[in-house]
N, C-alpha and C positions, 0 to 999 in steps of 0.2 A: 504494500499499500504506499502510495506517496503521501508525504506529510504536507506538501503544498508550499514549501518554502520556495520562493521564486528564484531558482538557480539557473543561470545561463552561462554561456561562453566557457564551458568546461570547468566551472567552479563546482565544488562538492562541499557539503556541510557534514561535519561529524559533531555529534553531541556527547558530552561526558555526563552520563546519568548521575554519578556520585556528586558532582559539582553544579551541574546545570549549565556549565559552560559550553560554548560552541567554538568550533574552528571552521574557518572558511578557506578552502584550498583551491588554488588554480593548479590543475593537474600538470605534472611535469615541470613545476617552476619552484620546487622547494629549495631553500638555501641549505647548505650542508649542516648548518647548526639547528635547523628546524626538526621537530619530530616528524617522522614519516607517518603516513596513513596507517601502515602496519603497526608502528609503535603505539599509536593512539588506540587502534582497535585491540591490541594486546592489553592495553590498560583499561578496557571496557568501554571505549567510545563506540558509538553506533553511527553507521552511515545513514544519513537522511536522504531518502529517494524523493525527488521532486515529483509533484503530480504532473501527469502528462497533459497535453493539450485536449485530448478527448474528455478527460475528467473536468477540466476547466470549462470546456464548451458545455458540458452537461449542467454545470453550475449555472451558466448563463441561461440555458433553456428552462431550468427549474424556476429561476427568478422571473423570467418573462412570463411564465405560465400563470403566476400569481398577480401580475400587474392588472389593476382594475381599469385604468385609463386606456380605453380602446385605441385611441390615436398613439399614445406612447407605446402601447403593446405592439401595434402594427409596425411602427418604425423600428422597434427593437428586434422583432422577428426578421424584418428586412435587413437590419444591420448585421446580423450574425450569419447571414446567407453568403457562403463562398469565402474566397480568399480575403484576408484582411479583417475577419470577423471580430477579433478581439479589439483592434483599433476602432473600428466603426462602432462597436458596442460602447466603448468608452466615450467616443465623440457624441453619440446619441444620448447617452445618459447625461452628459453635460448640459444638454438642452432642457433637462427636467431635474432641477436641483433637488426636489424632494425625493424623486426616485433614485437619484445618485446617493443620497443619504441612506435610503432603504437598502440599496445594493451593498454599500459598505458594511452596514449592520448584518445583512444577510450573508455576505462573504465572510465576515469575521466569525459569525456563528458556525458556518460550515468548517472553517479552518480550525477552530477551537475543538469541534467534534472530531475531525480527523486527527488532531494532535493527541487528544485523549485516547482515542482508539489505537493509535500508533504506539503510545506509551504502553498501554496494556498489551498490545501484540508483541512488543519487544521484551516484556517482562519488567519494565522499569516501574510500573505501578501494578498493584494487584487488580484483578478483575472487578472485584466489588468496589474498590475505590473509583475505578474508572466509570462503573455504572452509576455510582453516587454523583460523580462530577457531571456526567452527561445529564442526569435528571435535573441538575441545577442550572443548566444552560437555558437561556431564554428561548 
Protein backbone atom coordinates (compact mmCIF):
# COMPACT_ATOMS: atom_id res chain seq x y z
CA UNK A 1 0.00 0.00 0.00
CA UNK A 2 1.30 3.44 -0.79
CA UNK A 3 1.28 5.96 1.98
CA UNK A 4 0.76 8.89 -0.27
CA UNK A 5 3.78 10.97 0.44
CA UNK A 6 4.30 12.89 -2.80
CA UNK A 7 7.70 11.53 -3.80
CA UNK A 8 9.02 12.32 -7.24
CA UNK A 9 12.21 12.46 -9.25
CA UNK A 10 13.77 9.36 -7.75
CA UNK A 11 13.38 10.39 -4.12
CA UNK A 12 12.51 7.80 -1.50
CA UNK A 13 11.29 8.24 2.04
CA UNK A 14 12.31 6.02 4.94
CA UNK A 15 10.59 6.37 8.30
CA UNK A 16 12.18 5.42 11.60
CA UNK A 17 9.35 3.98 13.71
CA UNK A 18 11.26 4.22 16.99
CA UNK A 19 11.82 7.96 16.65
CA UNK A 20 9.21 9.01 14.13
CA UNK A 21 11.98 10.57 12.06
CA UNK A 22 12.11 10.42 8.31
CA UNK A 23 14.89 10.40 5.76
CA UNK A 24 14.48 11.65 2.21
CA UNK A 25 16.84 10.03 -0.27
CA UNK A 26 17.74 10.90 -3.81
CA UNK A 27 18.68 7.51 -5.16
CA UNK A 28 22.37 7.02 -6.02
CA UNK A 29 23.44 10.37 -4.58
CA UNK A 30 24.46 9.51 -1.01
CA UNK A 31 27.64 11.00 0.35
CA UNK A 32 30.12 8.49 1.73
CA UNK A 33 29.39 9.78 5.25
CA UNK A 34 25.62 9.25 4.94
CA UNK A 35 23.88 6.17 6.22
CA UNK A 36 22.93 3.90 3.37
CA UNK A 37 19.38 2.78 2.77
CA UNK A 38 20.45 -0.71 3.86
CA UNK A 39 21.89 0.68 7.14
CA UNK A 40 18.62 2.45 7.87
CA UNK A 41 16.54 -0.62 7.06
CA UNK A 42 18.80 -2.74 9.28
CA UNK A 43 18.13 -0.22 12.05
CA UNK A 44 14.38 -0.72 11.60
CA UNK A 45 13.59 2.07 9.14
CA UNK A 46 10.75 1.29 6.74
CA UNK A 47 10.58 2.35 3.10
CA UNK A 48 7.45 4.39 2.37
CA UNK A 49 5.97 3.58 -1.01
CA UNK A 50 4.25 6.58 -2.61
CA UNK A 51 0.72 6.15 -3.89
CA UNK A 52 0.46 5.71 -7.60
CA UNK A 53 -1.38 7.96 -10.00
CA UNK A 54 -4.25 5.48 -10.27
CA UNK A 55 -5.00 5.74 -6.56
CA UNK A 56 -4.66 9.54 -6.61
CA UNK A 57 -7.02 9.64 -9.60
CA UNK A 58 -9.55 7.51 -7.70
CA UNK A 59 -9.39 10.05 -4.85
CA UNK A 60 -10.39 12.81 -7.27
CA UNK A 61 -13.24 10.67 -8.61
CA UNK A 62 -14.52 9.97 -5.10
CA UNK A 63 -14.43 13.65 -4.23
CA UNK A 64 -16.22 14.72 -7.41
CA UNK A 65 -18.96 12.13 -6.88
CA UNK A 66 -19.96 13.94 -3.67
CA UNK A 67 -19.96 17.48 -5.10
CA UNK A 68 -23.49 18.94 -4.93
CA UNK A 69 -23.00 21.94 -7.25
CA UNK A 70 -23.87 20.46 -10.65
CA UNK A 71 -21.87 23.04 -12.63
CA UNK A 72 -18.76 22.49 -10.52
CA UNK A 73 -19.25 18.73 -10.67
CA UNK A 74 -19.50 18.78 -14.46
CA UNK A 75 -16.39 20.95 -14.80
CA UNK A 76 -14.43 18.70 -12.44
CA UNK A 77 -15.44 15.54 -14.32
CA UNK A 78 -14.30 17.20 -17.55
CA UNK A 79 -11.07 18.33 -15.90
CA UNK A 80 -9.98 14.81 -15.01
CA UNK A 81 -10.63 13.39 -18.46
CA UNK A 82 -7.38 12.58 -20.27
CA UNK A 83 -3.78 13.64 -19.99
CA UNK A 84 -3.10 16.53 -17.60
CA UNK A 85 -5.98 15.53 -15.32
CA UNK A 86 -4.21 16.42 -12.07
CA UNK A 87 -3.22 19.91 -13.22
CA UNK A 88 -6.67 20.62 -14.68
CA UNK A 89 -8.34 19.33 -11.50
CA UNK A 90 -6.27 21.76 -9.38
CA UNK A 91 -6.96 24.63 -11.78
CA UNK A 92 -10.69 23.93 -11.83
CA UNK A 93 -10.83 23.66 -8.05
CA UNK A 94 -9.20 27.10 -7.83
CA UNK A 95 -12.35 28.52 -9.47
CA UNK A 96 -14.42 27.24 -6.51
CA UNK A 97 -12.70 28.30 -3.25
CA UNK A 98 -15.27 26.53 -1.06
CA UNK A 99 -14.75 23.27 -2.96
CA UNK A 100 -11.00 23.74 -2.83
CA UNK A 101 -11.23 23.94 0.97
CA UNK A 102 -13.42 20.81 1.00
CA UNK A 103 -10.93 19.01 -1.26
CA UNK A 104 -8.04 19.77 1.07
CA UNK A 105 -10.06 18.43 4.04
CA UNK A 106 -11.15 15.37 2.05
CA UNK A 107 -7.59 14.69 0.88
CA UNK A 108 -6.18 15.17 4.39
CA UNK A 109 -8.70 12.64 5.77
CA UNK A 110 -7.80 10.08 3.11
CA UNK A 111 -4.08 10.54 3.72
CA UNK A 112 -4.50 10.18 7.49
CA UNK A 113 -6.51 7.00 6.94
CA UNK A 114 -3.83 5.60 4.64
CA UNK A 115 -1.09 6.50 7.10
CA UNK A 116 -2.85 4.78 10.00
CA UNK A 117 -3.57 1.68 7.91
CA UNK A 118 0.04 1.62 6.70
CA UNK A 119 1.42 1.91 10.24
CA UNK A 120 -0.73 -1.07 11.28
CA UNK A 121 0.22 -3.04 8.16
CA UNK A 122 3.92 -2.51 8.92
CA UNK A 123 3.44 -3.49 12.56
CA UNK A 124 4.41 -0.06 13.87
CA UNK A 125 1.10 0.22 15.74
CA UNK A 126 -1.21 -2.51 16.99
CA UNK A 127 -4.33 -3.23 14.95
CA UNK A 128 -6.66 -2.20 17.80
CA UNK A 129 -4.82 1.13 18.13
CA UNK A 130 -5.18 1.69 14.40
CA UNK A 131 -8.89 0.86 14.49
CA UNK A 132 -9.39 3.27 17.38
CA UNK A 133 -7.52 6.03 15.51
CA UNK A 134 -9.58 5.38 12.38
CA UNK A 135 -12.81 5.72 14.36
CA UNK A 136 -11.64 9.13 15.59
CA UNK A 137 -11.14 10.48 12.08
CA UNK A 138 -13.79 12.98 10.94
